[in-house]
C-alpha positions in Angstrom: 0.0 0.0 0.0 2.9 2.3 0.6 3.9 2.1 -3.1 0.5 3.1 -4.2 0.4 6.1 -1.9 3.9 7.1 -3.2 2.8 6.8 -6.8 -0.4 8.8 -6.3 1.5 11.7 -4.5 3.0 12.7 -7.8 0.4 14.8 -9.7 1.6 13.6 -13.1 1.5 9.9 -12.1 -1.9 10.4 -10.5 -3.2 12.0 -13.6 -1.8 9.2 -15.7 -3.4 6.6 -13.5 -6.8 8.3 -13.6 -6.6 8.6 -17.4 -5.8 4.9 -17.7 -8.8 4.1 -15.5 -11.0 6.3 -17.6 -9.6 4.8 -20.9 -10.3 1.3 -19.6 -13.9 2.3 -18.9 -14.3 4.0 -22.3 -12.9 1.0 -24.2 -15.7 -1.1 -22.6 -18.3 1.6 -23.5 -20.5 0.7 -26.5 -21.2 4.4 -27.2 -17.5 4.8 -28.2 -16.9 3.9 -31.8 -14.9 0.8 -32.4 -12.3 2.6 -34.7 -11.4 4.9 -31.7 -10.8 1.9 -29.5 -7.9 0.9 -31.7 -5.8 3.9 -30.6 -4.8 2.7 -27.1 -4.2 -0.8 -28.4 -2.0 0.7 -31.2 0.1 2.6 -28.5 0.4 -0.6 -26.5 1.4 -2.6 -29.6 4.2 0.0 -30.2 5.6 -0.5 -26.7 5.5 -4.3 -27.2 7.0 -4.1 -30.7 10.7 -4.7 -31.1 10.8 -1.8 -33.6 11.2 1.7 -31.9 12.0 5.2 -32.9 14.7 5.1 -30.3 15.9 1.6 -29.5 15.6 0.5 -25.9 19.3 -0.2 -25.5 19.9 3.5 -25.2 19.6 4.1 -21.4 16.6 6.0 -20.2 15.9 7.7 -23.6 14.9 4.4 -25.2 12.2 3.8 -22.5 11.1 7.5 -22.5 10.0 7.2 -26.2 7.8 4.2 -25.2 6.3 6.2 -22.3 5.7 9.2 -24.6 3.9 7.1 -27.2 1.7 5.6 -24.5 0.8 9.0 -23.0 0.2 10.5 -26.5 -2.0 7.5 -27.5 -4.0 7.8 -24.2 -4.5 11.5 -24.5 -5.5 11.2 -28.2 -8.0 8.5 -27.4 -9.5 10.5 -24.5 -9.7 13.6 -26.8 -11.4 11.8 -29.7 -14.0 9.9 -27.5 -17.5 11.4 -27.4 -17.6 14.2 -24.8 -20.7 12.9 -23.2 -19.2 9.4 -22.7 -16.0 10.9 -21.1 -18.1 13.1 -18.8 -20.4 10.2 -17.8 -17.4 8.0 -16.9 -15.4 10.7 -15.2 -18.5 11.4 -13.0 -18.9 7.6 -12.3 -15.2 7.4 -11.3 -15.5 10.4 -9.0 -18.6 8.8 -7.4 -16.9 5.4 -7.1 -19.6 3.7 -9.1 -18.9 0.3 -10.7 -18.8 0.2 -14.5 -22.1 0.5 -16.3 -22.7 1.6 -19.9 -24.2 5.0 -20.6 -27.3 3.6 -22.0 -28.5 0.4 -20.3 -29.4 -2.4 -22.7 -32.9 -1.9 -24.1 -32.6 1.9 -23.5 -33.1 2.6 -27.3 -36.4 0.7 -27.4 -39.5 2.7 -27.0 -42.5 0.8 -25.7 -45.7 2.2 -27.2 -49.2 1.3 -28.5 -50.5 2.4 -31.8 -54.1 3.6 -31.8 -55.9 4.7 -35.0 -58.3 7.5 -34.7 
């Protein structure tokens, strides 16, 4: 637990962790278009790929380019996601609610009766 408190003391690390939490929720959200969900996975694929802009055998700098790509991919994904989905899930995180989609299943069905006059 001491490690987690140390990590969250840094504002940059805390922001990164909250953005990751938000991105995980948005990837699961059906209201976010599928083509946008590729962005965080593409950033992750870059990190796992043996091909880099700066090879990892350069001390520190090689790892920083991986971190930069992950942060840029995360920020791009959050910026491109629908604003209402981002706001909904930010509020849910702030209120410590478990994951739920913006629109419950069946929410786009209107139950009505037709009556001719």
